[in-house]
Every structure is written in structure tokens, then in C-alpha cells.
C-alpha positions as CSV (number, residue, x, y, z in Angstrom):
1,M,12.7,80.9,20.9
2,N,13.9,78.1,18.6
3,K,17.4,78.1,17.3
4,P,17.8,77.9,13.5
5,I,18.8,74.5,12.1
6,P,22.5,74.6,11.3
7,E,23.6,74.2,7.7
8,E,25.4,71.0,8.5
9,Y,22.0,69.4,9.3
10,N,21.4,68.3,5.7
11,N,24.7,66.4,5.7
12,L,23.8,64.8,9.0
13,L,20.4,63.7,7.7
14,I,21.9,62.3,4.5
15,E,24.5,60.4,6.5
16,I,22.0,58.9,8.9
17,K,19.5,57.9,6.1
18,Q,22.4,56.2,4.3
19,R,23.3,54.3,7.5
20,I,19.7,53.2,8.0
21,R,19.5,51.9,4.4
22,S,22.8,50.1,4.8
23,A,21.6,48.5,8.0
24,Q,18.3,47.4,6.4
25,Y,20.2,45.9,3.4
26,E,22.6,44.0,5.7
27,A,19.7,42.7,7.8
28,L,18.0,41.5,4.6
29,K,21.1,39.7,3.5
30,A,21.4,38.0,6.9
31,V,17.8,36.9,6.8
32,N,18.2,35.6,3.3
33,K,21.3,33.6,4.3
34,E,19.4,32.0,7.2
35,L,16.4,31.2,5.0
36,I,18.7,29.5,2.4
37,A,20.4,27.6,5.2
38,L,17.0,26.5,6.5
39,Y,15.8,25.3,3.1
40,W,19.1,23.5,2.6
41,D,18.6,21.7,6.0
42,I,15.0,20.8,5.2
43,G,16.1,19.4,1.8
44,K,18.9,17.4,3.4
45,T,16.5,16.1,6.0
46,I,14.0,14.9,3.3
47,V,16.8,13.2,1.3
48,T,18.2,11.5,4.5
49,R,14.8,10.3,5.5
50,Q,14.0,9.0,2.0
51,Q,17.1,6.8,2.0
52,G,16.0,3.3,3.1
53,E,12.5,4.4,4.0
54,T,9.4,4.7,1.9
55,W,9.0,8.5,2.2
56,G,7.2,9.9,-0.8
57,R,4.6,12.3,-1.9
58,S,2.2,11.6,0.9
59,V,4.7,12.3,3.6
60,V,5.8,15.6,2.0
61,K,2.2,16.6,1.4
62,Q,1.4,16.0,5.1
63,L,4.6,17.8,6.2
64,A,3.6,20.8,4.1
65,K,0.1,20.8,5.6
66,D,1.4,20.6,9.2
67,L,4.1,23.3,8.7
68,Q,1.5,25.6,7.1
69,N,-0.8,25.0,10.1
70,E,2.0,25.6,12.6
71,F,3.3,28.8,10.8
72,P,0.2,30.3,9.2
73,G,1.8,33.7,8.4
74,I,4.9,32.3,6.8
75,S,4.9,31.2,3.1
76,G,7.4,28.8,1.6
77,F,6.2,25.5,3.1
78,S,4.1,24.2,0.3
79,A,4.6,20.6,-0.9
80,R,6.0,21.9,-4.1
81,N,8.5,24.1,-2.3
82,I,9.6,21.3,0.0
83,W,10.3,19.2,-3.2
84,N,12.3,22.2,-4.4
85,M,14.3,22.2,-1.2
86,R,15.1,18.6,-1.8
87,S,16.2,19.2,-5.4
88,F,18.2,22.2,-4.2
89,Y,20.1,20.1,-1.7
90,L,20.7,17.2,-4.1
91,E,22.0,19.5,-6.8
92,Y,24.4,21.5,-4.7
93,S,25.4,19.1,-1.8
94,Q,28.3,17.6,-3.9
95,N,29.5,20.9,-5.3
96,Q,31.9,22.7,-2.9
97,K,32.3,25.6,-5.3
98,L,28.6,26.5,-5.6
99,Q,27.5,25.7,-2.1
100,P,28.7,29.0,-0.5
101,L,27.4,31.1,-3.5
102,V,23.8,29.9,-3.3
103,A,23.4,31.7,0.1
104,E,24.2,35.0,-1.6
105,I,21.1,35.2,-3.7
106,G,17.4,34.8,-2.9
107,W,15.5,31.6,-2.9
108,T,13.5,32.5,-6.0
109,H,16.7,33.4,-7.9
110,N,18.2,30.0,-6.8
111,L,15.2,28.1,-8.1
112,I,15.4,29.9,-11.5
113,V,19.1,29.1,-11.8
114,L,18.5,25.5,-10.7
115,K,15.7,24.9,-13.2
116,K,16.9,26.9,-16.2
117,C,20.7,26.4,-16.2
118,K,22.2,23.2,-17.7
119,D,25.6,22.9,-16.0
120,D,27.6,24.1,-13.0
121,L,29.7,26.8,-14.9
122,E,26.5,28.4,-16.2
123,R,24.9,28.3,-12.8
124,E,28.0,29.8,-11.2
125,F,28.0,32.6,-13.8
126,Y,24.3,33.5,-13.2
127,I,24.6,33.3,-9.4
128,K,27.7,35.6,-9.4
129,M,26.1,38.1,-11.8
130,T,22.8,38.2,-9.8
131,R,24.8,38.9,-6.7
132,K,27.1,41.5,-8.3
133,F,24.4,43.4,-10.2
134,G,21.4,42.8,-7.9
135,W,19.3,41.4,-10.8
136,T,15.6,41.0,-10.1
137,K,13.9,37.7,-10.8
138,N,12.7,39.1,-14.2
139,V,16.1,40.4,-15.2
140,L,17.7,37.0,-14.3
141,I,15.1,35.2,-16.4
142,H,15.7,37.6,-19.3
143,Q,19.5,37.2,-19.1
144,I,19.2,33.4,-19.1
145,E,16.7,33.4,-22.0
146,N,19.0,35.7,-23.9
147,Q,21.9,33.3,-23.2
148,T,24.1,36.0,-21.7
149,Y,26.4,33.2,-20.5
150,V,27.0,31.8,-24.0
151,W,27.6,35.3,-25.4
152,L,30.3,36.1,-22.8
153,Q,32.2,32.8,-23.3
């Protein structure tokens, strides 16, 4: 004979589901932080190797090809994205204020901010708002195109 499920069971289920969702979200944030750090390091490595050497398009193209062969199930290692990593590093390496913020939003969001925003204050605004409100890529683009930053100044 089965015992009936206690009334408190629904509360338990809600609590555990919330805990699972919270853990999933925290894991996603940790993965994102590591990915941004990896892309930062790759960008830094490319910049460092280009100083004093004749590293250009052919080296990055070959690097992309070799990385894609080595990690076939992982996207993000196209030649274009490696150049983006380089630009990302160059743009933020001298900016102590924005450096810690860029790890708090996704790579695609960072690329949008990097390419569409003109100055550091505007970038800071959109990075913080994306983090605070969890803007999707499309919402971020919409906010930038509507010049939300300008309207709130």
C-alpha cells in the first residue's frame, strides 16, 4: 500500500526545481567567464606574436583551420572570430574599468558592443545594461540602434 504524497511535496518540488535552475544558471555564467578569458588569451597571443614578426592573414587562417580540425565539435575558431579575439584584446587591454565587465556578458554581446559603440562610456553602459537586464542579442542591437544610451544621458 502506497502512502499518500504529503501536501508539502509541492513546496519541496518547487524549491528543488528552483535550485536546479539556479545551479544551471551559475554553471552557464562560469562557462561564459572561462570562454571570454580564453578568447582574451588567444587575442593577446596573436597580438604578442604579431609584434616584431610577420604574422598576418595566412597564419591566422592556418591557425583557424588547425583548431577546427583539432576541436571539430566546438565552434568559435574561425579565422574571422580569431581576428575578433585580437580586436577584443586590443580594445580592452588598456581599459582597467571595462576589462572585468566584459566577462559578465556573452561573446556575441561583446562583439556587438565592440563593433557598434563608439566610446568607452557607451560600451560600459550597454555592457552593464545587458548584464543587469539579461538582454538578448536582438534586444541589445535594438537598444543600440535606438540610441538608448544617448536618451538616458
